[in-house]
C-alpha positions in Angstrom: -15.2 76.6 14.2 -16.1 73.1 15.3 -17.7 72.2 12.0 -14.5 73.0 10.0 -13.9 69.2 10.1 -16.6 68.7 7.5 -14.7 71.0 5.1 -11.7 68.7 5.5 -13.8 65.6 5.0 -15.2 67.2 1.8 -11.7 68.2 0.6 -10.4 64.6 1.2 -13.4 63.2 -0.6 -12.7 65.4 -3.6 -9.0 64.5 -3.6 -9.8 60.7 -3.4 -12.3 61.1 -6.3 -9.7 62.9 -8.3 -7.6 59.8 -8.5 -10.0 57.7 -10.6 -10.9 60.8 -12.7 -7.2 61.3 -13.5 -6.7 57.6 -14.2 -9.6 57.8 -16.8 -8.4 61.1 -18.2 -4.8 60.0 -18.8 -5.6 56.4 -19.6 -3.6 55.0 -16.6 -3.8 51.2 -16.5 -3.9 49.0 -13.5 -3.7 45.2 -13.6 -6.9 43.6 -12.7 -6.6 39.8 -12.2 -10.4 39.4 -12.2 -10.9 41.2 -15.6 -9.1 39.7 -18.6 -10.8 42.2 -21.0 -9.4 45.5 -19.9 -7.2 47.0 -17.2 -8.5 50.6 -17.8 -10.4 52.6 -15.1 -13.9 53.1 -16.3 -16.3 55.0 -13.9 -19.6 56.6 -14.8 -21.0 59.8 -13.4 -23.1 57.7 -11.0 -20.0 55.9 -9.7 -18.5 59.2 -8.7 -21.7 60.4 -7.1 -22.2 57.2 -5.1 -18.5 57.0 -4.0 -18.7 60.7 -3.0 -21.7 60.0 -0.9 -20.1 56.9 0.7 -16.8 58.7 1.5 -18.3 61.9 2.8 -21.1 60.1 4.6 -18.8 57.7 6.3 -16.4 60.4 7.4 -19.2 62.7 8.6 -21.0 59.8 10.4 -17.8 59.0 12.3 -17.3 62.6 13.4 -20.9 62.9 14.5 -20.9 59.7 16.4 -17.4 60.3 17.9 -18.6 63.7 19.3 -21.4 61.9 21.2 -19.4 59.0 22.4 -16.2 59.5 24.5 -15.2 55.9 24.8 -14.7 53.2 22.1 -14.0 55.6 19.3 -11.5 53.1 17.8 -14.2 50.4 17.7 -16.7 52.8 16.1 -14.1 53.8 13.5 -13.3 50.1 12.7 -17.0 49.3 12.5 -17.7 52.2 10.1 -14.7 51.3 8.0 -15.8 47.7 7.7 -19.4 48.8 6.8 -17.9 51.2 4.2 -15.8 48.4 2.6 -18.7 45.9 2.7 -21.0 48.4 1.0 -18.4 49.4 -1.5 -17.7 45.7 -2.5 -21.4 45.0 -2.6 -22.1 47.9 -4.9 -19.1 47.2 -7.1 -19.5 43.5 -7.8 -22.1 42.0 -5.5 -19.5 40.0 -3.5 -21.9 38.9 -0.8 -25.2 38.5 -2.6 -24.3 36.9 -5.9 -23.2 33.5 -4.4 -25.6 31.4 -6.5 -24.8 33.1 -9.8 
């Protein structure tokens, strides 16, 4: 029963991945100030796979670490959220490594 949380993490991951899928399917448009060419959502299959791994992995890692550590869960959660956002931004556009380009 204790591992039921991983089912909920997987369900939340699937729901979050459903949003860009529906945006592509129904041609929803979102303004993107950094992209003057298009405001459409365009994800490839690898984008969905990588984001699924990031979402499910981050949630699962938090649960596993929080089970071991009784104190400082908030700090661990914030650190994991920041690591998730950093990795997401880096994979999306190379925010932190393309300074010289």
